[in-house]
C-alpha positions in Angstrom: -112.0 1.1 46.0 -114.0 3.8 44.2 -112.9 6.8 42.0 -114.6 9.9 40.7 -113.4 9.5 37.1 -113.3 5.8 36.6 -115.3 2.7 37.3 -114.1 -0.9 37.9 -116.9 -3.5 37.4 -116.7 -7.2 37.7 -118.6 -9.9 35.8 -117.2 -13.1 37.2 -113.5 -12.9 36.6 -113.7 -10.3 33.9 -112.8 -6.8 35.1 -114.1 -3.9 33.0 -112.4 -0.5 33.5 -114.5 2.4 32.2 -113.0 5.9 32.0 -115.9 8.0 33.3 -115.6 11.6 32.1 -118.1 11.7 29.3 -118.5 15.4 29.3 -114.7 15.7 28.8 -114.7 12.9 26.2 -113.1 10.7 28.7 -109.8 12.6 28.5 -107.1 11.5 30.9 -106.3 14.1 33.6 -103.8 13.4 36.4 -106.5 12.1 38.7 -107.8 9.7 36.1 -104.3 8.3 35.4 -103.8 7.7 39.1 -107.1 6.0 39.3 -106.3 3.8 36.2 -103.1 2.6 37.8 -105.0 1.8 41.0 -107.7 0.0 39.0 -105.2 -2.2 37.2 -103.6 -3.1 40.6 -107.1 -4.0 41.9 -107.9 -6.1 38.8 -104.7 -8.0 39.1 -105.1 -8.5 42.9 -108.6 -9.7 42.3 -107.5 -12.4 39.9 -108.9 -10.9 36.7 -108.7 -13.4 33.8 -109.6 -10.6 31.3 -109.4 -6.8 31.5 -111.7 -4.7 29.3 -110.8 -1.0 28.9 -113.6 1.3 27.6 -115.1 4.8 27.9 -118.3 6.1 29.3 -121.0 7.6 27.2 -121.8 7.3 23.5 -119.1 9.4 21.9 -115.6 8.7 23.2 -113.4 5.8 24.1 -110.6 8.0 25.4 -110.2 11.3 23.5 -106.6 11.7 24.7 -104.6 13.3 27.5 -106.0 16.4 29.2 -105.0 19.3 27.0 -106.1 21.9 29.6 -103.6 20.4 32.0 -100.8 20.0 29.5 -100.9 23.4 27.9 -99.0 25.2 30.7 -96.6 22.6 32.0 -92.9 22.6 31.4 -90.4 19.8 30.5 -90.0 18.3 34.0 -93.8 17.9 34.5 -94.2 16.7 30.9 -91.6 14.1 31.5 -93.4 12.8 34.6 -96.7 12.8 32.6 -95.0 10.8 29.8 -93.5 8.3 32.3 -96.9 7.7 33.9 -98.5 7.2 30.5 -95.7 4.7 29.6 -96.2 2.9 33.0 -99.9 2.4 32.4 -99.4 1.3 28.7 -96.7 -1.1 29.7 -99.0 -2.4 32.5 -101.7 -3.2 30.0 -99.2 -4.8 27.6 -97.7 -6.9 30.4 -100.8 -7.6 32.5 -100.8 -11.4 33.3 -104.1 -11.9 31.4 -105.5 -10.6 28.1 -106.5 -7.0 27.9 -109.2 -5.8 25.4 -109.9 -2.3 24.2 -113.6 -1.8 23.5 -113.3 1.3 21.3 -116.8 2.9 21.4 -115.9 6.3 19.9 -113.1 8.7 19.7 -109.7 7.3 20.4 -107.1 10.0 19.9 -103.6 10.7 21.1 -103.1 9.0 24.5 -106.4 7.2 24.1 -105.2 5.5 21.0 -101.9 4.7 22.7 -103.6 2.9 25.5 -105.7 1.0 23.0 -102.5 0.0 21.1 -101.1 -1.4 24.4 -104.0 -3.8 24.8 -103.8 -7.3 23.4 -107.0 -7.1 21.4 -109.0 -4.1 20.0 -112.6 -4.2 19.0 -114.1 -1.0 17.5 -117.6 0.3 17.1 -118.5 1.2 13.5 -118.7 4.8 14.8 -115.1 4.9 16.2 -112.5 7.4 15.0 -108.9 6.8 15.8 -105.7 8.8 15.4 -102.3 9.9 16.7 -103.4 13.5 16.6 -100.6 15.0 18.7 -98.9 16.8 15.8 -101.5 19.5 15.5 -101.0 20.3 19.2 -97.3 20.9 18.6 -96.2 17.7 20.2 -95.6 14.0 19.3 -97.0 10.7 20.7 -95.6 10.4 24.2 -97.1 7.2 25.6 -95.8 4.6 23.1 -97.5 5.4 19.9 -94.3 6.0 17.9 -93.2 2.4 18.9 -96.4 0.4 19.0 -98.1 1.8 15.9 -95.2 1.0 13.5 -95.2 -2.5 14.9 -98.8 -2.9 13.9 -99.0 -1.1 10.6 -95.5 -0.8 9.3 -93.2 2.2 9.1 -94.6 4.1 6.2 -98.3 4.0 7.3 -97.3 4.9 10.9 -95.3 7.9 9.7 -98.2 9.1 7.6 -100.7 8.7 10.5 -98.4 10.5 13.0 -97.0 13.2 10.6 -100.4 14.2 9.4 -102.3 13.6 12.6 -104.9 11.8 10.5 -108.2 10.6 12.0 -109.3 7.3 10.5 -112.6 5.5 10.7 -113.1 2.0 12.1 -113.1 0.5 8.6 -109.7 2.0 7.7 -108.3 1.1 11.2 -109.3 -2.5 10.5 -107.8 -2.5 7.1 -104.5 -1.2 8.5 -104.6 -3.8 11.2 -105.0 -1.4 14.1 -108.2 -3.1 15.3 -109.1 -6.8 15.0 -112.8 -6.4 14.6 -115.5 -3.7 13.8 -119.0 -4.3 15.0 -122.3 -2.4 15.0 -122.3 0.3 17.6 -125.2 -1.1 19.5 -123.6 -4.6 19.5 -120.2 -3.6 20.8 -120.9 -4.2 24.5 -122.5 -7.6 24.0 -119.8 -8.7 21.5 -117.0 -7.7 23.9 -118.8 -9.4 26.8 -119.0 -12.7 24.8 -115.4 -12.4 23.7 -114.2 -11.7 27.2 -116.2 -14.6 28.6 -114.7 -16.9 26.0 -111.1 -15.7 26.9 -111.8 -16.1 30.6 -112.8 -19.7 30.0 -109.4 -20.6 28.6 -106.6 -22.0 30.8 -105.1 -19.1 32.8 -101.5 -20.1 32.8 -101.4 -21.0 29.1 -102.9 -17.7 28.2 -100.4 -15.8 30.3 -97.5 -17.8 28.8 -98.7 -17.2 25.3 -99.0 -13.5 25.9 -95.5 -13.4 27.4 -94.0 -15.3 24.5 -95.6 -13.1 21.9 -94.4 -10.0 23.8 -90.9 -11.4 24.0 -90.9 -11.9 20.2 -91.2 -8.2 19.8 -88.4 -7.3 22.1 -85.7 -10.0 22.0 -83.5 -11.5 19.3 -85.1 -14.4 17.4 -83.0 -17.1 19.1 -83.8 -15.7 22.6 -87.5 -15.4 21.8 -87.6 -19.0 20.5 -85.8 -20.2 23.6 -88.2 -18.4 25.8 -91.2 -19.9 23.9 -89.8 -23.4 24.5 -89.3 -22.8 28.2 -92.9 -21.4 28.5 -94.3 -24.4 26.6 -92.4 -27.0 28.6 -93.2 -25.3 31.9 -96.9 -25.9 31.3 -96.4 -29.7 31.3 -97.5 -31.3 34.6 -100.0 -28.5 35.4 -103.6 -29.4 36.0 -104.8 -27.5 32.9 -102.3 -29.3 30.6 -103.3 -32.7 31.8 -107.0 -31.9 31.9 -106.9 -30.3 28.4 -105.2 -33.3 26.8 -107.3 -35.9 28.7 -110.5 -34.1 27.7 -109.3 -34.1 24.1 -108.7 -37.8 24.2 -112.0 -38.4 26.0 -113.9 -36.3 23.5 -115.3 -34.0 26.2 -115.1 -30.3 27.2 -112.1 -29.6 29.5 -112.6 -28.3 33.1 -109.8 -25.8 33.5 -108.8 -24.3 36.8 
């Protein structure tokens, strides 16, 4: 499948989704959101072991939702837009393999919200990030008011959202919004190496670890601990569990499925 505003490229079992509207700073219009949902479906159907989300060009990751579309819509259309954004963010969060945001430039509004929904975030030293909706007369609508406080704490999140502050990659790393900051010209190769390393890990164990961490955010402690134990025990008897342990005892590299 091909789209006008998005590319899906494969490198082995790593799927890279690139929002491809560089002249519009990769802002997310309705067609792009539809394409992004389709691309995530195709990545899952194709057995992606890692999904990388990034933006085309040299300036923007995703500069946000399409303001030219939003400015004239009413509440019903805005609700539909919010629901689609939530659907996509949740899909990234619950995708059965790690998702990585390669933040190569501006990540504002909805762009930052999709980055927050990914498992890992790696930023170029040139990146700028922010929940900038307040200066448009609106609030975060695709999960930013939920996921950002979970990462940075209540006070920092309130300040970032209330003031619509744009922060550089260094501050984003200090706050815990991104896990790594790398030189701009090394971002692609660094994320490629990181994704390849993740893709070499045992698929079912990674999926289980991701599900257990997500559960810890949403469920009472006892329920989350019970879920972790069931995930852990369910991996015993699988090829990868036996291979991983035998390889450890044999002092060799494992050959996972």
